[in-house]
C-alpha positions in Angstrom: -33.1 1.3 -26.5 -35.4 0.6 -23.0 -32.4 -1.8 -21.7 -30.1 1.4 -21.9 -32.5 3.5 -19.9 -33.0 1.1 -17.3 -29.6 0.6 -17.1 -29.5 4.4 -16.6 -32.4 4.4 -14.0 -30.7 1.8 -12.1 -27.3 3.3 -12.2 -27.8 6.8 -11.4 -29.2 7.9 -8.0 -29.9 11.5 -9.4 -32.3 10.0 -12.2 -33.9 7.6 -9.3 -34.3 11.1 -7.2 -36.0 13.3 -10.4 -38.4 10.5 -11.6 -39.3 9.9 -8.2 -40.0 13.7 -7.3 -41.8 13.9 -11.0 -43.8 10.9 -10.4 -44.7 12.3 -7.3 -45.9 14.9 -8.6 -47.7 13.9 -11.9 -49.5 11.0 -9.5 -50.6 14.0 -6.9 -51.5 16.2 -10.1 -53.7 13.1 -11.7 -55.9 12.1 -8.8 -56.6 15.7 -8.3 -57.7 15.9 -12.0 -59.2 13.0 -11.2 -61.3 14.2 -8.2 -62.3 17.5 -9.8 -63.6 15.8 -12.6 -65.6 14.2 -10.8 -66.6 16.7 -8.3 -67.7 19.4 -11.0 -69.9 16.5 -12.8 -71.5 16.3 -9.4 -71.6 19.8 -9.0 -73.1 20.3 -12.9 -75.9 17.2 -11.9 -76.8 18.9 -8.6 -76.4 22.6 -10.5 -79.2 21.4 -13.2 -81.2 19.6 -11.2 -81.5 22.8 -8.8 -82.2 25.1 -11.7 -84.6 23.0 -13.7 -86.4 22.5 -10.2 -86.6 26.2 -9.7 -88.1 26.5 -13.1 -90.6 24.1 -12.8 -91.6 25.8 -9.4 -91.9 29.0 -11.1 -94.3 26.8 -13.9 -96.7 25.0 -11.3 -99.3 27.2 -11.1 -99.9 28.1 -14.7 -100.0 24.0 -15.4 -102.1 23.3 -12.6 -104.5 25.7 -13.7 -104.5 24.1 -17.6 -104.6 21.0 -16.0 -107.6 21.6 -14.2 -109.8 22.7 -17.0 -108.7 20.1 -19.1 -107.0 22.4 -21.5 -106.9 21.5 -25.2 -103.9 20.0 -26.9 -102.8 23.2 -28.9 -103.2 26.0 -26.0 -101.0 22.6 -23.4 -98.6 22.9 -26.8 -98.6 26.6 -26.8 -97.8 26.4 -23.1 -94.9 24.5 -23.4 -93.3 26.1 -26.0 -93.7 29.4 -24.1 -92.4 27.9 -21.1 -89.6 26.6 -22.9 -88.6 29.8 -24.3 -88.5 31.0 -20.9 -86.6 28.5 -19.4 -84.4 27.2 -22.0 -85.2 24.4 -21.3 -87.7 21.0 -23.1 -91.0 21.1 -20.8 -93.3 18.3 -21.1 -96.5 18.2 -19.1 -98.1 14.6 -18.6 -101.5 13.3 -16.7 -101.6 10.7 -13.7 -101.9 8.0 -16.6 -98.3 8.9 -17.8 -99.4 9.9 -21.1 -98.1 13.3 -22.6 -100.6 16.4 -22.8 -98.0 18.6 -24.2 -94.5 18.3 -25.1 -92.1 21.7 -26.2 -90.6 19.9 -28.6 -92.9 17.4 -30.4 -95.9 19.0 -32.2 -99.9 18.3 -31.1 -100.6 15.9 -33.7 -97.7 14.0 -33.1 -98.3 13.5 -29.4 -99.6 10.4 -30.1 -96.6 8.5 -31.1 -95.1 8.9 -27.6 -95.0 6.5 -25.6 -96.4 5.8 -21.9 -93.9 7.8 -19.2 -95.6 6.1 -16.1 -92.8 3.7 -15.8 -90.0 6.3 -15.8 -87.9 6.8 -12.7 -88.7 10.8 -12.2 -92.3 10.1 -13.1 -92.9 7.8 -10.6 -91.3 9.7 -8.0 -93.5 12.8 -9.3 -96.6 11.0 -9.0 -95.7 10.0 -5.3 -95.5 13.7 -4.4 -91.8 14.1 -4.8 -89.8 15.5 -7.1 -88.2 13.4 -9.4 -84.8 13.3 -11.5 -83.2 11.1 -14.1 -80.1 11.2 -16.4 -80.6 9.5 -19.6 -80.5 9.7 -22.9 -84.1 11.1 -24.8 -85.7 8.0 -27.0 -87.4 10.9 -29.1 -84.4 13.3 -29.4 -81.6 11.2 -28.7 -79.7 13.9 -26.7 -78.6 13.1 -23.2 -81.2 15.0 -21.0 -81.4 15.7 -17.3 -84.8 15.0 -16.4 -86.7 16.6 -13.3 -90.1 15.9 -13.0 -92.7 17.6 -10.2 -95.8 16.8 -9.1 -98.9 19.4 -10.2 -100.8 19.6 -7.4 -104.6 20.9 -6.7 -104.5 21.1 -2.8 -103.4 17.9 -1.4 -103.9 15.9 -4.7 -101.5 15.8 -7.4 -103.4 16.1 -10.9 -100.5 15.8 -13.2 -96.7 16.2 -13.4 -94.5 18.8 -15.2 -91.3 17.9 -16.3 -88.4 19.9 -17.5 -85.1 18.3 -19.3 -82.1 20.3 -20.5 -78.9 18.7 -22.1 -76.2 17.9 -19.6 -74.0 19.6 -21.6 -75.6 23.1 -21.0 -73.3 23.2 -18.1 -70.7 21.1 -18.7 -69.6 23.1 -22.0 -67.5 25.4 -20.0 -65.4 22.5 -18.8 -63.7 22.1 -21.7 -61.4 24.7 -21.3 -61.1 24.1 -17.5 -59.7 20.9 -18.3 -57.5 22.4 -20.8 -56.3 24.9 -17.9 -55.9 22.2 -15.6 -53.8 20.2 -18.0 -51.4 22.9 -18.5 -51.4 23.5 -14.6 -50.7 20.3 -14.4 -47.4 20.2 -17.0 -46.2 22.9 -15.5 -46.2 21.3 -12.4 -44.4 18.6 -13.5 -41.8 20.9 -15.0 -41.5 23.0 -11.9 -40.8 19.4 -10.3 -38.2 18.1 -12.6 -36.6 21.5 -12.2 -36.5 21.0 -8.6 -35.6 16.8 -8.9 -32.8 18.2 -10.7 -31.6 20.6 -8.7 -32.5 19.0 -5.1 -30.9 15.4 -6.6 -27.2 17.8 -7.4 -27.5 18.7 -3.9 -28.1 15.3 -2.5 -26.1 13.4 -4.8 -23.2 15.6 -5.3 -21.5 14.5 -1.8 -22.3 10.9 -2.6 -20.5 11.2 -6.0 -17.6 12.6 -4.5 -17.4 9.9 -1.6 -17.9 7.5 -4.6 -14.7 8.8 -5.6 -13.1 8.8 -2.5 -14.0 5.7 -1.4 -12.3 4.3 -5.2 -9.6 6.1 -4.6 -9.2 4.3 -1.3 -9.8 1.0 -2.7 -7.2 1.1 -4.8 -4.7 2.0 -2.0 -5.3 6.1 -1.4 -5.8 6.4 2.0 -4.9 10.3 2.6 -7.7 11.2 0.7 -10.6 12.6 2.6 -14.3 13.1 1.7 -15.8 16.6 2.4 -17.7 17.1 5.3 -20.4 20.6 4.8 -23.3 19.2 6.7 -24.6 17.7 10.3 -27.0 15.9 8.7 -27.0 12.1 7.1 -24.8 12.8 4.7 -22.4 14.9 6.7 -22.4 11.6 9.1 -21.2 9.5 6.2 -18.6 11.8 5.2 -16.9 11.3 8.8 -17.7 7.9 9.0 -15.7 7.0 5.7 -12.6 9.6 6.9 -12.3 7.8 9.7 -12.7 4.3 8.3 -9.8 5.4 5.7 -7.9 6.1 9.0 -8.4 2.9 10.4 -7.9 1.2 7.2 -4.9 3.0 6.6 -3.7 2.0 10.5 -4.6 -2.0 9.9 -2.9 -2.2 6.3 0.3 -0.5 7.7 0.3 -3.0 10.5 -0.6 -5.8 8.2 2.4 -4.7 5.9 4.7 -4.2 9.2 3.7 -7.4 10.3 4.1 -9.7 7.0 7.8 -7.7 6.2 8.6 -9.3 9.7 7.3 -12.7 8.6 8.8 -12.3 5.4 12.1 -11.1 6.7 11.9 -13.6 8.9 11.0 -16.7 6.6 13.7 -15.3 3.8 16.1 -15.5 7.0 15.7 -19.0 7.6 18.3 -21.2 6.8 15.2 -23.8 6.2 13.2 -23.6 3.3 9.2 -23.1 3.4 6.8 -24.1 1.6 2.7 -23.5 2.4 0.4 -25.4 0.4 -3.6 -24.5 0.3 -6.1 -27.6 0.3 -6.6 -27.2 -3.7 -2.8 -28.3 -4.2 -2.0 -24.5 -4.8 1.1 -23.3 -3.7 0.3 -20.0 -1.2 3.8 -18.7 -0.2 7.4 -19.9 -0.8 10.5 -18.4 1.0 13.9 -17.6 -0.6 15.9 -20.4 0.6 13.2 -22.9 -0.9 13.0 -21.0 -4.5 16.7 -21.4 -4.1 16.5 -25.4 -2.7 14.1 -26.1 -6.1 15.0 -23.3 -8.6 11.8 -21.3 -8.6 12.6 -18.0 -9.9 10.3 -14.5 -7.7 6.6 -14.8 -8.1 6.8 -17.7 -10.7 5.4 -20.4 -7.8 2.9 -18.2 -6.0 -0.8 -19.5 -6.8 0.6 -22.4 -9.0 -0.5 -26.4 -8.5 2.5 -28.0 -5.9 3.3 -30.5 -8.5 3.4 -28.3 -11.5 6.2 -26.4 -9.7 8.3 -29.1 -7.4 8.3 -32.1 -10.1 9.2 -34.8 -7.2 7.1 -37.4 -6.4 8.6 -38.0 -3.2 7.7 -34.6 -1.6 4.0 -35.0 -3.1 3.7 -38.3 -1.1 4.9 -36.4 1.8 2.1 -34.0 1.1 -0.7 -36.6 0.7 0.2 -38.6 3.3 0.2 -35.7 6.1 -3.0 -34.3 4.4 -4.4 -37.8 5.5 -3.1 -38.5 8.7 -4.0 -34.7 9.5 -0.6 -35.1 11.5 2.8 -34.2 11.9 5.1 -36.2 9.1 8.5 -36.1 8.8 11.0 -37.8 5.8 14.3 -37.3 4.5 14.4 -37.3 0.9 16.6 -36.9 -2.4 16.6 -34.3 -4.7 18.3 -34.9 -8.2 16.9 -30.8 -9.7 18.4 -28.6 -10.2 21.3 -29.8 -8.2 21.3 -33.1 -6.2 20.5 -32.7 -2.3 19.3 -34.4 0.4 16.6 -32.7 2.2 15.0 -33.3 5.4 11.4 -32.9 5.5 8.9 -31.9 7.9 5.3 -31.4 7.1 2.2 -29.5 9.3 -1.1 -29.5 8.8 -2.3 -25.6 7.8 -6.1 -24.9 9.1 -7.8 -22.6 6.4 -11.0 -21.2 7.7 -14.0 -22.5 5.4 -11.6 -24.6 2.9 -9.7 -27.9 3.0 -6.9 -28.2 5.3 -3.6 -27.1 3.7 0.0 -27.8 4.4 3.3 -26.1 5.6 6.6 -27.9 4.5 9.5 -26.6 6.2 12.3 -28.3 4.3 16.0 -28.4 5.5 19.2 -28.7 3.3 21.1 -31.4 5.0 23.3 -32.1 1.9 26.3 -30.8 3.9 25.7 -32.8 6.8 25.3 -36.0 5.2 28.4 -35.1 2.7 30.6 -34.5 6.3 29.0 -37.7 7.9 30.5 -39.1 5.0 33.7 -37.2 4.9 33.7 -38.1 8.7 33.2 -41.8 8.0 36.0 -41.8 5.1 38.3 -40.1 6.9 38.0 -42.5 10.0 38.4 -45.9 7.7 41.4 -44.0 6.0 43.2 -43.0 9.4 42.6 -46.8 10.9 43.8 -47.9 7.7 46.8 -45.5 7.4 47.8 -46.1 10.6 46.9 -49.9 10.7 49.6 -50.8 8.0 52.8 -49.3 9.3 51.1 -50.8 13.0 50.5 -54.1 11.5 54.2 -54.1 9.9 55.6 -53.3 13.3 53.9 -55.9 15.1 55.1 -58.5 12.8 58.6 -57.5 12.5 58.4 -57.3 16.3 56.9 -60.5 17.2 59.5 -61.9 14.7 62.3 -60.8 16.7 60.9 -61.8 19.5 60.3 -65.5 18.4 64.1 -65.7 17.9 65.1 -63.4 15.3 67.1 -61.4 17.9 69.8 -64.1 18.0 70.6 -63.8 14.4 72.4 -60.1 14.5 72.1 -59.9 10.3 68.3 -60.2 10.3 67.6 -58.4 13.7 69.1 -55.1 12.6 67.3 -55.1 9.3 63.9 -55.9 10.9 64.7 -53.3 13.1 65.5 -51.0 10.6 61.8 -51.8 8.7 60.5 -51.1 12.0 61.9 -48.1 12.2 61.0 -46.1 8.8 57.1 -47.8 9.8 57.5 -45.5 13.4 58.6 -42.5 11.2 55.8 -43.0 8.6 53.3 -42.9 11.3 55.5 -39.6 12.8 54.8 -38.2 9.7 50.9 -39.2 8.9 50.5 -37.6 12.6 51.9 -35.0 12.0 50.3 -34.1 9.1 47.0 -34.9 10.8 47.9 -32.5 13.6 49.1 -29.7 11.3 45.7 -29.9 8.7 43.4 -30.2 11.9 45.0 -27.1 13.6 45.0 -25.1 10.1 41.3 -26.2 9.7 40.4 -25.1 13.7 42.3 -21.7 13.0 44.8 -22.2 15.3 47.6 -21.9 13.2 49.2 -18.5 13.6 50.4 -16.7 9.9 53.0 -14.1 10.4 52.4 -12.1 7.4 55.3 -10.3 5.9 57.1 -9.4 2.7 58.6 -12.4 1.6 61.2 -12.5 -1.3 60.2 -15.8 -2.8 63.5 -16.6 -4.6 65.7 -17.5 -1.4 62.7 -19.2 0.0 62.4 -21.3 -3.6 66.3 -22.0 -3.0 66.2 -23.5 0.1 63.5 -25.4 -0.8 65.0 -27.1 -3.7 68.4 -27.3 -1.1 66.1 -29.6 0.6 64.5 -32.0 -1.9 67.9 -31.9 -4.2 69.5 -35.0 -2.3 65.8 -36.9 -3.1 65.6 -35.6 -6.6 69.4 -37.0 -7.4 68.3 -40.2 -6.5 65.5 -40.2 -8.7 67.6 -39.1 -11.6 65.2 -35.6 -11.5 66.5 -32.2 -12.4 65.7 -29.5 -10.5 65.0 -26.1 -11.5 64.0 -22.3 -10.6 63.0 -19.3 -12.9 61.8 -16.7 -9.9 62.7 -13.0 -10.9 64.9 -11.3 -8.0 63.0 -9.1 -6.2 60.0 -10.8 -6.1 57.8 -10.9 -2.9 54.8 -11.8 -1.8 52.7 -11.5 1.6 53.3 -14.4 3.4 54.3 -16.4 6.2 58.3 -17.2 5.7 58.0 -21.2 7.1 54.2 -21.9 6.0 55.5 -20.7 2.4 58.6 -23.1 2.8 55.9 -25.8 3.6 53.7 -25.2 1.0 56.4 -25.5 -2.1 58.5 -28.6 -0.1 54.7 -30.6 -0.3 54.6 -29.2 -3.7 57.7 -30.3 -5.3 58.3 -33.3 -2.9 54.9 -34.7 -5.0 56.3 -33.6 -8.4 59.7 -35.2 -7.6 57.6 -38.3 -6.6 55.3 -38.7 -9.7 58.5 -37.7 -12.1 60.1 -40.6 -13.9 64.0 -40.6 -14.4 65.2 -38.4 -16.5 62.3 -36.1 -15.9 62.1 -32.2 -14.5 60.7 -30.0 -12.3 60.4 -26.6 -12.6 59.4 -23.7 -9.8 58.8 -20.5 -11.7 57.0 -17.4 -10.2 56.0 -14.1 -11.6 53.5 -10.8 -10.9 50.4 -10.9 -11.8 48.5 -7.6 -10.8 48.3 -7.5 -6.9 49.2 -10.7 -6.6 52.1 -13.3 -7.6 51.7 -16.5 -8.9 54.4 -19.6 -8.1 53.8 -22.4 -10.3 55.4 -26.1 -9.8 55.7 -27.8 -13.0 57.1 -31.6 -13.7 57.2 -34.0 -16.5 56.0 -36.7 -14.0 53.1 -39.1 -15.1 50.1 -36.7 -14.3 46.2 -37.0 -12.5 43.5 -38.4 -14.7 40.7 -35.9 -15.5 38.1 -37.7 -13.3 40.3 -37.4 -10.5 41.1 -33.8 -10.6 38.3 -32.1 -9.0 39.3 -34.8 -5.9 42.8 -34.7 -5.8 43.3 -32.2 -2.7 41.1 -34.0 -0.7 42.4 -36.0 2.8 43.9 -39.6 1.9 42.9 -38.9 -1.7 45.4 -41.0 -4.1 45.2 -41.6 -7.7 47.4 -44.3 -7.1 47.1 -46.0 -3.9 49.8 -48.6 -4.3 52.5 -46.6 -5.8 51.9 -43.6 -2.9 52.0 -45.9 0.0 55.2 -47.5 -2.0 56.6 -43.5 -2.1 55.8 -42.9 1.5 52.8 -40.6 1.0 50.5 -40.1 3.5 47.7 -38.6 1.3 47.6 -35.1 3.2 50.0 -33.1 1.4 48.0 -30.9 -0.8 45.2 -30.8 1.5 47.5 -29.1 3.5 48.9 -26.8 0.7 45.3 -26.3 -0.1 43.9 -24.6 3.4 47.4 -22.7 4.1 47.4 -21.2 0.4 43.5 -20.2 1.4 44.5 -19.2 5.0 47.2 -16.6 3.0 44.1 -15.2 1.2 45.5 -16.9 -2.4 44.4 -19.5 -4.5 45.2 -23.0 -5.7 44.6 -24.5 -9.1 46.0 -27.5 -10.9 46.5 -28.2 -14.4 47.1 -31.9 -15.5 47.0 -34.4 -18.3 47.5 -37.9 -17.9 51.1 -39.1 -19.1 51.8 -35.2 -19.9 53.0 -33.9 -16.2 51.2 -31.6 -14.0 51.3 -27.8 -12.9 50.1 -26.5 -9.6 49.3 -22.8 -9.2 49.5 -20.9 -5.8 48.3 -17.2 -6.2 49.3 -14.8 -3.2 48.8 -11.2 -2.8 51.6 -9.2 -3.2 53.9 -7.3 -0.7 52.5 -4.4 -0.9 48.7 -5.4 0.1 50.3 -6.0 4.0 49.4 -8.3 6.5 45.6 -6.7 7.4 44.9 -6.9 3.5 45.9 -10.8 3.4 44.1 -11.3 6.4 40.7 -10.0 4.7 41.1 -12.3 2.1 41.9 -15.7 4.8 37.8 -15.5 5.3 37.6 -16.5 1.2 37.1 -20.4 1.6 36.6 -21.6 -1.4 37.5 -24.7 -3.2 40.5 -24.7 -5.2 40.4 -24.6 -9.2 41.1 -27.6 -11.0 41.7 -27.8 -14.9 
C-alpha cells in the first residue's frame, strides 16, 4: 500500500500540487500555533507576575507594620490568610534570615517544619531590594507556582520579605479552549487548502494532461492534432511550442519518407543487389534485387545476422576481410543456392556514428555475362572447327592435284568434285551463320500475312521428296484445307524445310516423316513427326543451341551445320510463336511449331515477337 501511494504521488502532478499546498498550509499553521502557544505562555507568566506584584504592593504597608512591631505567629498567620483571600493567592511573610514568619497555607504551629528560604532566587532578589520572581513546583504543596517576592522596606532599610504565589494554571486554564479553537481553525484551513489545491491543480494540470495526450498521439504518428492554447502564460507558450514542433516534425518526417521512398525506389530499380550490414553483422537493408538473388522474402532478413540469412562462406569472408582492411574489396564468387549464379561483389566500409564500422555490399549478377562468354568461346571454337574441316579437305585435295594428280583425269575429277562439295558445305555454313546473325540482330524483315498452310507444306515436301526417296523414307501430310496462320511465307517455308530435312536425315530406311497441322484456339499448330533414332532426354534442353549435335560424327557425315534448329527457334519466336520438341530415344521425334492464327493480323503477331523465351522441350 505505501508503495502504491508513493507511485501515485510520483506519477500525478495534480497530487503533487495538492499535497504541496496542503503541506505548506499545515506547516504554516503548525508554526503559527507553536509561536502563539509560546507567546501565550510568556504572556501568562508576565501577567501573573504583574498581578502578584500589584497585590503585594497593596499589602506592603500592613506587612511592614507587622514586621516592625514583631507581631506574633498567630497574628501573622491571620494576616496571611486574610491577604490570601483578598488576592486569591498564597501569601508568605519571611524574615531577613529566610525563615517563614507566616504562610496562608501552613498553620502557625507547623511553621517550624518549613525549610529556610534564604537561598531561593526570588528571596535573594527581594533581600537585594528588587522584586524577585521564580516559576517552580512547591515542595510543600507539590504544585507548579509562580513566586513573586517583594522587599518590605522601612525607609531605606529592608526589614522583611513578602512573597505571593499563584498556580500558573490560574491564568492558563482558559488556554485549552483557545487551543481547541486553534486546532479547529487549522483543520478548516487544511480543508480549504485541499479544496483550493484540487481546484488549482485541475486548472493547471488539465492543459498539461491534454498536451500529454496530444504528445502521445504525435508519438504514434498523428501529427495533425493540435494542443489547445487558452492563455498567454507558460502553459500557452508550451502549447504553441508543441504545435510548432508537430508541424516541423511532420514536415521532417514527410521529407524523410520522401527521401526514403526515393532511395528505396532507386535501390529496388538497380540491377545490382545492395546489402547493408552493421558492425554487429546484422543486416540493415536489402534491396529487391538482392532478395531475389539470395531467395530472401520481403521483411525476412532485416535485423537478422548476415550469415543466418545468406549462408555463403565466400561472401562472409569478403565481409570479414573488408572490415579488417577498412578498404574497398572486390571479388567474384559462385553461388549454388537457390540457383547457380556467378556474382561480382564490391564491399565498401559503412561508417556508423557510435558503432563499429559496417559494410555495404554491391552484388552484380554476372551469370549471363559468364554464360555469354562461354557461348562466345564455344561458338568461336565450333565455327573454327566447322570451317577447318572442309578447308583442310579442300587444301589437301588441291595439294594433291598440284602435286601431279592433274595429270590423272579420272582422279582429278573426283578430287575436284570432293573439293566442290566441301565448298558447298562452307557456303551453307556461312549462309546459315549470316541468317542466324541477321535474325538475332532483328535485321530480318517479316512480311506477316494470312498464309495458307497446305500449299507451303506441299511445296516443302516436294523439295525434300528426292532426298527422302534416296533414303527410303516416306513423306506424308495432314493439313486441313483453308487453315491459315499469320506468317511470312518464305520464312515459314524455311522453318519447315529445316524441320523436315532434319527428320529425313535421322530417319532410317523404311521410316516415315509426317507433317500435321491443326487449329489450337487463337493459334495454329504444325507438327513434324518422324520415326527416326530420336534424341536422348539429356540432350533435349540444348538441342536448339548453335552447333549442338547429339551425334557429331553422323551429323557431319550427313552434311549438317548444326545451326538448323537454332535458326528455326529464332524464326518461330520472331513470328510470336512457340517451339516444342518431344522425343524418345529410338522412338522418333515430334517438333511442334505454334503460330498465331491469321485473324490476329500482323500487328498482334509483331507484339508477340518481343517474347524472347527458350523453346519448350519434353
